N, C-alpha and C positions, 0 to 999 in steps of 0.2 A: 575415311581413314582406311586404311587396307593392311594386312597382315604384316606391308614392309612400314608401316607409318612405327617412329619411334616415340615412348612414350619415358618421361622420367619421373620418380619418383622421390620428392624433396624432404629427407626428413625421416632416418629407417632408424626409429622406436620402434615401442610396441606396434604403433599403427602403419606406420611405413611400410616395414619390412616382411611382414606378412602379406601386404598387400602390393608391394613390388616383387615378389614371389610368385604370387599367382598372377597378377600381369603377366610375367615372363615367360610363362606357358602356352602365351598367345599373341603378344605382341614384343619386338626387341624393346629393351626394357633398361633403363641404366636410374641404380639406385644411389642418389648423391646425400651425403650426409657432413658438417664441417667438420665431426672428429675424425679426425684419422687413427687413433685408439680405434672406435668402433668400426671403422673399417677395415683396419688390419684384423681385428678379430674373426668381422663376418669371412674374410680372406681367406682364414685358418678354419672356417667353416664351424666357430662358437659366437653363438647367440646368447649373450648375456641376459636377455630378459626373459629366454627360456618360450618363445614363441613358436619359433621354427628350428625343426630339429637338424642336428649335422648333417645328414644323410640329404635331406631335403633343399641344403643349403649348397651341399656339393652339386648336387645335380645341377641346380638351376641355372640358366643362359644367362642370368642378370651379370651386367657390368657393373661393378660396385668402386665407388669412386670418392675422393674427399677434393676433389680438382673440378671447380664449375664449369672450365672449359669444357668437360668431357659430356654436360649437358646441352652445348651448344647444337643447335640445328634439331634439338627434340621438335615433336610437330605437340604434345600433350604434355603440359607439368601438371603433376598433382602433388601439391603441400600438404604434408602430412605434420608438420611441426607442434609444438606444444604451445594450450596458449594458458597460461598459470596467470596467476594473481597475485598483488603485489605484497607486500606486508600490513598496509591498509583494506584487502581486499578487493582492491579496484583491480579489474583489467587489464593486464600486460598483455600488448600486443605486439611487444617489441621482435620474441622471433617469429612472429608472421610476416612483421616489416620487414624484418632483414631478409624473408625468405624472398619477398616482392624485389628485393635489390637484387639477391642472385638472379632470379628469373629472367626481370626486368632487363640488365646485363646484357642478355644469352641468346633472349626471346628473338624471334625472325618474324615477319608478317606473318599470316595466318594463323599464328601459334591458338594454342586453349589453354589458359590457366582454373584449374578447379582445385579449389578450398577442400579439405576435411577437417580442417580444423576448427574444434566447436568456439564458435562467436554469437554472439548477437546478432539480430535482425538486422542488414544493412553494410554489416563492417565488409562484406565481399566486394558489394558495388560503389561503396560510399568512400569509401576505407583504401582498399586492396586496387581495387581499380586506377586510381589517381596515382596509388606509390607504385603500379606498374608502369603509367604512361610517364612519369615522372625520367624514371630509372631507363627505360627505352626509346622515349622520343616518338614511340609510338603511339595510335589514338583508340579507344577502348571502343568497342563495339564495331570498328570500322578496318583498323589494322590487326587486332586480337580481340581475344573472346576471352568471357569469363564462365565457370560451372562453381556448381556444390555439390557436393556428397558428402554428406555426416558421417565421420566414421561412428562405429559399432562393437569396436575390440574390446572384449572382455577378458583382461589378463587371465591368463591359465583356464579359461574356456575353451577345451576344446570341443565342444559340439556347436557352440553358437560363432563359428570361425567365419572368415572372408568368405570362402567358400560356399556359404552356408546362408546367409542371412539377407533379407532382401535391403537392398541397395536404393535409398531415396536419391535423384537426383535431380536437378534442374539448371539448365540452361540460359544465358542472356539471350538467346532467343531459340524457337523451337529445334531449327536443326543443328543447334549445339547442343541443346537435351537429346535429341536422336544420338548424336552423336557418343554422347555419355552413355544412352541404350546399350549403346552397342562395343562400348569397351566394359563395360560392367556388365551387360548380359553375360558376357561371355568368362566372366570370372566367378562369378557365383550360380548355384542352382537357386536361389532363393528369388529369383525374379529382380526385379528392378520396379519402383513407385517412382511415377512423373509428378512431382512436385509441381502447380501452379505461377510457381515462383521461385527465386534465389533465395529472397527472404522468408518467404512459407518453409524452403525447405532447411535454413539457419535458425527459423521460430522450432522448427520441432523437433530438432536434435535438441536446443537448450532445455526444452519443457521437460524431454522425457530424465535426465537427470535430477532436474528440479523437481516432479511429481516422485520422484522413487526420495529424493533428499525429505521434502514434505512428509511421506507415510514414515520413515524409519525415526523421523524427530516426533509424533505424534506417538510411536510405540516408548520412545525413549522417557518421555514426559510421564507416559503412565507406570512406566518403570520405577522411575523416582516416587509417583504416586504410592504405588504398592510398596515399596519399601517400607513406607513410613506403616502401614499397614501388616508390612513383616509376612508376606505373601510374595512368593517368588513368578515373577511376569510369567515366565516359559507355563508353570502350571496354569495361568490365566487364559496363554494364547492356545496350550492343548485343548480347552474348552472351548474357546472361541471357535477357531478352526475347522469344530464341525458343521458348524452354519454353511450352508454351500458357496454362501457368494462372500466369505471372508475374507481379507486380503492379508496372507500371514508372515507380515512381516516381523523380524526378528531385533531387538536391541541391540546398543552395541555402540564401538567409534568410526564415525563416519568419515572414510579420509579418503587416500587416492586422486589421481588425475582429474577424474571427472566430477563427480556425485558431490563433493565437498569441493568444487570450485566453480563448475558450470553455475549454478543459480546467483551466485555473484553479477555473472555477465548478465541475465535476463535482470537482474535488477537494477543494473548500470543502465540498462535499456530503457528500463520505465522509467525511473527518475531521472532520465536525459530527454522523456518525453510527456515530463509534469506527472507522474503518477508514484506515488509509493507505496512499495511492494509489501503488504503487511504480513500477510501470511510467508512469501518467501524468507523474509528473511528473518521472521520467528523461527522457522524450522531453522536456520542455517545458527541463531544461536543457542538455542538448544542443541544441535549436534556437536556445535564446536565447544557446549560446555560439559559435555558429556565425559571429557577425559579428568580435568579436574574435580567432577563429583565424584566420580570412580575413586581418583585420589582420595576426598577426605573421606567418602566411604570405609576404606581397608584401612586408612589411616587410623579413623577412630578406633576401631577393632583390636590395634595394635597396643602395646603396652609401652609406649615413647619407643626412642630411638630404633628400628630394627633392621636387619639384613633381610633386604626381598629379592628374590630372584625372579626377572620377569622374562616369563617364555613366551618370544614372539616379538619383533618388531614391526616386520612390512604392515603394509595397508591394509592385506584381506591372505587367506589361508593359498599355503602351495604355490607362491611366486616369490620372484626376487626383488617387488618392486617396493620402493621404499617413499615416493613422492606422497608429501603429504599425510606419514603414517601419524595418524592420532595416539598410539603409543606413546608416543616422546610427551602428549601432554599428562597421561598418569606417570610416566617417570621422573618427571618435573615435579609434576605435583609432590609427590612423595619426598623428592629429594628437599621441596622446599619446606617441608613438613621434618626432616630431620632424618630420613631414613635411607640407609646405604644403599643402591638397587644396582644388580648386577643384572644386563640383560643377555641373552640367548636368543638365537636366531639362525638353524642350519640352511636356509635358503636365502639372506641377505647377506650380499656383499663385504666384508669388514671395513672394505677400501671407501666403500662408499657412504658407511654407515658412521662413520669417522669423520667423511667430510662433509656430508650433509647435518649431520646432529651434534658432531664432537662425540659419539659414543661409539666408546669401544667395546667389542663384543667378545662374551664369555665364545671360542671354539669349541668346546665340548663340556659337555654334562658330565664327564667321568670325575672323580673325584670332589666334585660338589657336595655339600652336605651341610645339616643341622641349622637350614635358613629357617628366620622365625615367619616367613611368610612366602611364598608362592605363587605366581598369579598367572592365571591360563588366558592371556592378552590376545592370540591368536593361533587359529584353530589349525593348524597344520597337522596333516597328520601321524606324523610324527610323536606329536604331544596327547594326540586322542587315544593312540596306543598303549600310554600309560599305565603300566600295572600298579598294584599297591606297594611292591617293591619299590618302584621310583619312588612314590611319596613319602615309604619309610626313610629312604637314604635322604632326599635332599630335605624333610622337614625334621626338624625337632620337636619332641612330643608336645601337643596341647598349638605344636605351628598353625598357621592360617593358610589354608587354601582358598586363593580368592579366583571362583571360577566366572569369569567375566562373559566367557561365550559357550556357557554350557558344553562344555570339553565331555566332561564327565557323570554329564546327567544320566543316574539309572545305574551305573557304574556302585556296586559295595562299597566304600571307602573304609579304609582304617578305623578304630574309635578311636585312636589317639590326639587326629587332627581335628579342628576347629574349620566348619567349612561354611562361604559366602558368595552366594550366586544372586545372579540378577534376577 
C-alpha cells in the first residue's frame, strides 16, 4: 500500500460512511452504495443516519457513487453491508453475497477484499471467497486475498468513533494482515489488534454482541421476577451497583442492527457444527419476549380499551435508527388488546417508519391531550426534559404513565397520575 493506493468502501450506512470519510483523509477513497437516493443525499451533505456532520462530509475528498464502474481499479475493497436475519431468525447473507458479486465483477489481480459485516466464523473464507472467485474468475489466495476487520460502530456514540476505537484485523496471510494494519492504523488512534486468523476475528465480533445480549436478558428476567414482588428493578440495581465488580446492565427492549441480531448468527454456526446453544437462544427468547410482556403489564393496568401515546420508536435514544426496533412489539401488543396507540418520535423519519412498520408518526405533540396512558419507550433527551406541565396536558386525571426506561425516575410527578415502571 502507498498513499496513492485506492480504497473502495462498499455500503454507506451507519458503518460504511464514517469509515469511508475517515479513510479518505489518508487514501484516495470511493464510497459506493446501491441506493442512488442515499448517494444523492450525501452529495448534498446530508447524512440521514446522523453519524457524519454536514461540514465533515462536504470537506471530505471521498468520491461517492452508485455506479459500480467507479470502484473498478481499486486496490482494496472494504465491505460494510448489513447482515440481517430472516423472519425465522436465520442469517441472511443476501446483502453480503450481492456485494461479493459487485466487487468480483470489477476487481483485478492483486486486489484485497476486507469484510466488516458481522458474520459467523467461516463466512469470509468459506462463503465469500468462493463467491468472489465465481464473480471474478480469479483464484482466492493467489490472484486476490481476503481480510476481516469487524465493525464496532455504536450509533449515536460520539466517543467510541471509528477514529478512536481499537480495530481487530486479520488477513488471509501475514502480509495481508500487515497491509490492513497500515490502513486501519492510519485511521484510528486506538491502534489495531492482530487476530490470529480470520475466523478468530469473526468469532470475536459475534460474541461481543451475544455477551451483551445475554447480560441484558438476565436483567430483563429479574425485572419480571421483581414485578411479581412489587419492587422496581432500578432500586435493586442501585443497591447492587455499590459492589465493585457488579455489571450494571439495565432492562429494556433489545433491538437494533447488532445485539438483537448477531446472536442468531452464532447460534446458527453452533447448530451447523452439532452444538445446541442453550444460553444464547435462551437470552434471545427472553429479550424478544420483553415487548409483549411490557404490553401485557400496561394493558392490565388500563380499564378496557384506552388511548395510548407511545413516546419513541427508534431502537435507542437520540438516533434516527429504526432497524429492528422492539418498541413495535409493545405497540402491536397493545393494539392486539384493543387499545388505540399513537406514536411520536422526533428523531425517526416518518417515511421510513411508514415503509418499515406501516406506522404513521404523530409529527408534533402540540395539541395532544387527555390520553389514558403515556408510555416512555425511548429515552430521547427531549422526553427526559418533560416537566409536570407536559404530563398534565398529555394525561387525563388518573391516567397511567408507563416509564419503561426510567426517564423520569426521581422526578416529583403530578399526584393525579398513576405511575408504572420496570
